[in-house]
N, C-alpha and C positions, 0 to 999 in steps of 0.2 A: 449410508451416504450414497447419493445418486450422482453419477457423473454424466453431464449432458453431452451427448455426442455432437451437438451443434456447435460446441465451443471449440471444435478443432477443424481446421481446414488443411487438407492434404497431409494429415498426420501432425500438424503443428498447431499449437495453441494460438487462438486469436490474439491473446495478450502478447505473443512474441512479435507481432507486427508493430514494432516500435516506431515512433516518429523519428524521421531522419531529417537532418538539416538539408536545405536545398544545396545543389552544387554551386561552386563559385561562379561558373558561367551563368547559371540561371539567376543567381542573386545579382550579378553585375548587370544583366539585361533588365531585370526589374527596376533596379536603382537608376539605370540610364534612362529607361522609359519615363520614370517618375520625374527625373530632373529635366528631361526634354519637355514634358507636359507643363510643369510649373514654369520653366524658362520661357516657353511660348506664351503663357498667360502674362508673365512679367513683361515680355516684349510688347505685346498688344497694349498693356497698360501704359508703358512708356510712350508709345506712339500716340495714344489717345489723350494724353495729358500734357504733352510738351508743345502743342500747337505747331506741329510740323517741323520742329527743330532737328529731329533725328530722322534719318532715312530707315527704311525697313531693314536693310542689311546691317547697319550699325546697331540698331536697336536689338535685333536678334543676336548679334555677336556679343553685345554687352550682357544681355539677359542670360543666354545659354552658357556663356563662360562663367558667369556668376554662379549658376546652379550646378554646373559640372564640377566646379571647385568644391562643392559640398560632398561629392562622392568619396574622396579619400577619408572624410570624417567617419563614414559608416563602418568600414572594416576596422578602423582604430577603435571606435566605440564598442564594436562586437568583441574584439580581442580583450579590451580592458574590462568589459562586463563579465567575461568568463574568468578573468583573473581576480576581479574584485566583485563577487556576487553581492547584490543588495539584499537578497532574500535569505541570507544565512547569518551566522554569528558575525559580530562586528558590523552590523547593519549600518549604524549611524556613522561609523568611521568611513566605511566604503562609500556611503552616500555623500559625505563631505568631500572625499577625494574626487569622486565623479563631478561634483559641482565645481571644484577648483579647475579640473581638467577642461570642463566645458567652457568656463570663462576664459581660460588661457587659449583654447582653440578659437573661441569667438574673437578674442582680442587680436590674434595673429592673422586671422582669415582676411580681413579687409586689405591689409598690406600685401598679403600673398596675391590677392586678386589684382591689385595695381601692378605688381611685378609681372604676373602672367599676361595681363592685358597689354602691357607695354611691349613685352617680347612678341606677342602675337601681331600687334599692329605695326610696330617699327623695331624689328630685331636689332638693327645696327645702332639705333638711337634709343634703346630701351631705357637706359639709365636717365637720359634727359627727359623722356616722356614721363617716366615714373615721378621724377622730381616736380614736373609741371602739374601732375595730377594731385600730389599730396595736399596742396592748399585747399582742394575741394573735397578732401576725404571726409570732413566732418558732416557733409550733407547726407551721406549714406552710412557713416560708420556705425552708429547705434543700430540701425536696421539690419545691417550685415552681421553685426555681432550677435544680435538676438536670433537671427535665422540660423547662424552656425550653432549657437547653444541649443536651439530647438532641435536641429538635426541630430546633434550628439545625444540629447536626452531621449528622442524618439527611438534611436538605434539601440540605446541601452535598455529602454523599456521593452522593446520588442524582443531583444535577446533574453532578458530576464523572464518574460512570459513564456518563451519557447523552452528555456531551461527548466522552468517550474513544471510545464506540461510534460516534458520528457521525464523528469524525476517522478512525477505522479504516475506516468505510464509504466516506468520501470518498477515502481512499487506494486502496481497491479500485476505485472509480470511475475515478480517474486512471489506474491501471494498465490497466483495461479499455479506456479511451479511447486510450491510447498503443498498446495492442495492435491495436485496430481501425484506427488510423491507419498502423501499421507493416505490417500484413498485406498491404494492396493493393500497397505498394511492393515488398515481398519477392516477391509473386506476379508482379508486372510484371517484376522483374529475372529471375526464373526463366523466365518465358515468353519474354523477349527474348533470353535466353542461347541461342546455337546449340547444338543437340544434338551430342554427340560422334559423329563418323563411325565406322561399323563396317566399312565397306569402301571402298576407293579404286580407281576404274577407271583403269588405265594402259594405254598402248599398248606392245607389244613386237613390233617388226617389223610384220607384216601382221595381227597378232591383238591382241586386248585381253584383259587379265587383271585379276582382282580381287586386291588386296593387303589383308591385314588390318593395321591400324596396328601390332600387336605384332610384325610381321615386319620393320618398318622400323627400321634401326639409327640413322640420323641423316638430317637433311634439310638441304639447302643451297640458298640462293636463287641463281638465275641470271637476273637481269632480271625479266621477267614470268613466268618459269617457276620451278619448284622441282624439284630433283633428289632423288628418293627413293632412298636407298642401302639395298639389301637384300643383305647379304653382299657378294659381289663384283659384283653387278649394280646398275645405276642406271637409274632410270626418270624421264623428264621429264613433268611435268604443267603445263598452262597455268593457273597460279594464283599469286597472290602468297603470300609466306611468311606475311604477317600474316593473310590470309584462311584459309589452311590451319591455322595455329596456333589460330584461334578454334574450329575443329571438332575439335581433338584434346584428349584428356584431360590436364589440367594436372598431374595426379598422376603421369603417366607421361612426358609430353613437356615439356621445358623448353628455353627459349632460352638459348644460351650465348654467342652473338654476334648482332649485328644480322642476320646472314645465315645463321645456323645454329641448328638445333634438334636436340636429342639425345634418344634414347629412354633413360630412366634404367635400364631393365632390361638395356640392352646395354652398360652401363659395367662394366668390370672393376676399374679402380682410378683414383685421383687421384694425380698426382705433382707435387711442388713444382718450379717452374721458376725460382725465384729472384726477388727483388724483389717478393714478394707474388703472383707469377704462378703459375697452376696449369695442368697439362695433364691432359686426360681421355683415358684409354686404354680403347678399346672391346674387347670380347671377341674381335673378329676382327683385333685388332692395330692398328687405325686410331687415330691420335693427333690430338686436337683441342685447341684452345686455349680456355680459359675467360676471358672478358673481365671486367674490373672492374665494368662496368655491370650485368651479370646474375649476378654471383657470389653476392650475398646471397640473391636469390630462388632460384637454383639449389640452393645448399646447404640452404636451408630445406626444399625439396621432396625433395632427394636424401637427406637424413638420414632422412626418414620413409619413403622408398622402400627403403632398404637394410635 
């Protein structure tokens, strides 16, 4: 497994740089700027369509106050979106609750606007001003209700999008951390694993010869020695069978008994010996017994080898 050094910055994983929500001040300034922008457009629209009945100051006061009163809806929607996430279990239930809350907010908002507008224009006579405006409420009630509902829905949708993105990024972070924790263990296992031997030095009379593992048909333990069978010849090596097995390729050499290892490439056939027993017949005619203990491991590797 290769660990890319570019995935770390100042010793920290790039996945650790998680998305953070904007500060309250930053969020308030963004929302205030958006409300001012739309309020200005609304004021210009009022002046351009009422044939001079409204002055600029009154039009801007009316429009900006209307849009500024949408601002409290945003933190309310964000808080409720975190408490009632739409993207998790109980999705339909939470969506229904959000719909009812949006309608309730939209229904109350026009009355709240009249109250605040009356307090701003005539603080001492606010109640009388509000009562005088109520008969005209139906002219803009539905528009104000729909705008309040839309503001609530947009805030909930934006919050859900952010929460989904942060959850996705946290999942990437966990995966990166697991990979960083797993990589050293795998590398240590690979470095601790003995390398497969390419040649084995054995004595034959007065001389020493090199054997390639592929030449060995089977191996038999004899005390502190192992006998390497190569065709009709056998060579003794002072080594335990367990130590020798650790240096052999497991895809080619498999234990068939506690004291025997066979080269899978040297096998000609497997013969049933009754009562669940099997015999291994090598290409040179030698017959070996496959024990129950090593049968499952042997068959798994042997199936892939044939």
